[in-house]
N, C-alpha and C positions, 0 to 999 in steps of 0.2 A: 504494500500500500504506500502511496505517496500522498502528501497533503498538498493540495493546489490552492493558491491564493490569487485572486484577481483584483487589481488595483485601478483606481482613478476611473477614467471614462470606460475602460474595459469592463470594470465591475458593473457600471451603469448599463452598458450595451448588453451584457449577458444576463443581467438581473440576478446575479449571485456573487457573493463575496469570496466563496471558497467551497471546497469539497474534498473528500477523500476518495481516491480512485485506485483500484487494483490495476497497476500499470506493469504487470509482469511481462506483457507483450511489447512493452516500449523500452528498448534498450538505451535510448538517448532522447534528448529534447525534441529533435526533429520528428521522431516517431510519435512522441506524445502530442505534438502540435497537429500532426496528421490525424491522429485518432480523435482529438477534440474537434477538428474541422469537419470530420465525417458526421458529426451530429447535425450538421446543416444549419440553415437560417443564420442567426447571429454568430454562431460558432464558426462559420466559414472565415471569419476574420483571422483565425489561426493559419489559414492557408493563403489568404490574400494580402495580409499586411506584412510588409518587409520591415516595418519599423517597430514591431512588438519586441520588447526586451524580456529576457528571462534570467532568473537567478535561482541557483540551487543552493540551499542552505546558506542563503544571504550572500552568495558570491556570484557576480555576473558571469554568465556562460554563453556559449554559442550553441548552434543547433546540434553539434556533434558531441556535446557533453553527455557523459554517461549518467544513467539513473540507477539508484539502488533503493531497495526496500527501506522505508522510513524517511526518505528525503522529503524536504519541503521545497516546493517549486512555486515561485512567484512569477506572474506575468503582468507586465504593465506597459503602457504606451511610453514613448519618450517624454521626458520632462524638460520643459524650458522655464527659464526664469529670468528675472532682470534685476 
């Protein structure tokens, strides 16, 4: 199981702040994004958005980052500020 967290406008778009998911079939972030995108509708953002960021256990990662049981995965849009 991995704990998924959705932040900022992504949370609003999906209508959920987080969930726990059996991600045994997802060896890396890219596979997890594809699985989430397959839910359709608003979830397709995981396939269509190149700007979504991911962090595993509070460390920024790329699509090839490996996942392990018990990981916390956070997804969020890029943040800008002034």
